[in-house]
Structure formats: C-alpha cells, structure tokens
N, C-alpha and C positions, 0 to 999 in steps of 0.2 A: 641369540637375541635378534629380534626383528629390527629392521631399520627402514621405516617407511619414509616416503618423500611427500612433500606437499602435493595434494591432489590424489594420492593413493586412497583406495577404499580398504578399510580394515574391518576385522571382525573382533568384537570384545564382549565381555560379560558385564551386565549391570543388573543387580537385583534378581539374579538367577536366570536372566534372559540373555540370549545371544543377540547382539545388535550389530548393525553395520553403520559405518559413518565415513565421512571424507576428512582426511587430515588437512587442517588449515594452518597449523604452525608446529614447529619442532623445537623441543627444548633438550637439554642435556640428558635428562632421565625420563622424559615423557613426550607425548604429543597432545595437541589440542585437536578435538574431533567434533565436527558438526554432524549430528545424527538424526536430525528431524526438525520439526517446527512445533511450537506450543500451540495447542488447539485454542486456548483461551486468548492469548495475546498475539499470536502470529509471529512470535520471535523465534529465532533459531535456538535449538537445544544444543548446548556445547558442554563438553566434559573433557577432563584430563585423564589420559590413560598412560600408565607406565609402559615403557618399552617391553617389559617382561610379560605384559598382560594382553597382548593382541597378536593377531596374525594378519598378514597382508592377504587380501582376497585375491585368488588367482583370476586372471582375466579370461 
C-alpha cells in the first residue's frame, strides 16, 4: 500500500483516464488530491483517492 505525504504528486485513475494530482490532506484510508482547476468556475478540482488506488509519481 502506498503512503503519500502532503505535497506528493500521485497518479490515479478517474473515468478510465490516468490523472496526476498533489496530495493536500491525508486520512486513515484515503488522501484528498487537487488535480486541476474547473474551466467554468476557476475553482480547484479535488477528489478523494483510497490508498490502494494510487501510486506516488517518481521524481
């Protein structure tokens, strides 16, 4: 199981696409990830990813 830290860039899948995002918070079973900005509202796109469902991107 991966164990990302705040600020790490991770790779995860959403709707069949590989996405990258930066970890902004860590929970017991998941991380909160910012992976872009909404084109319409200019707000950050944030999602929750289970620890089993991501890989830390190598630097």
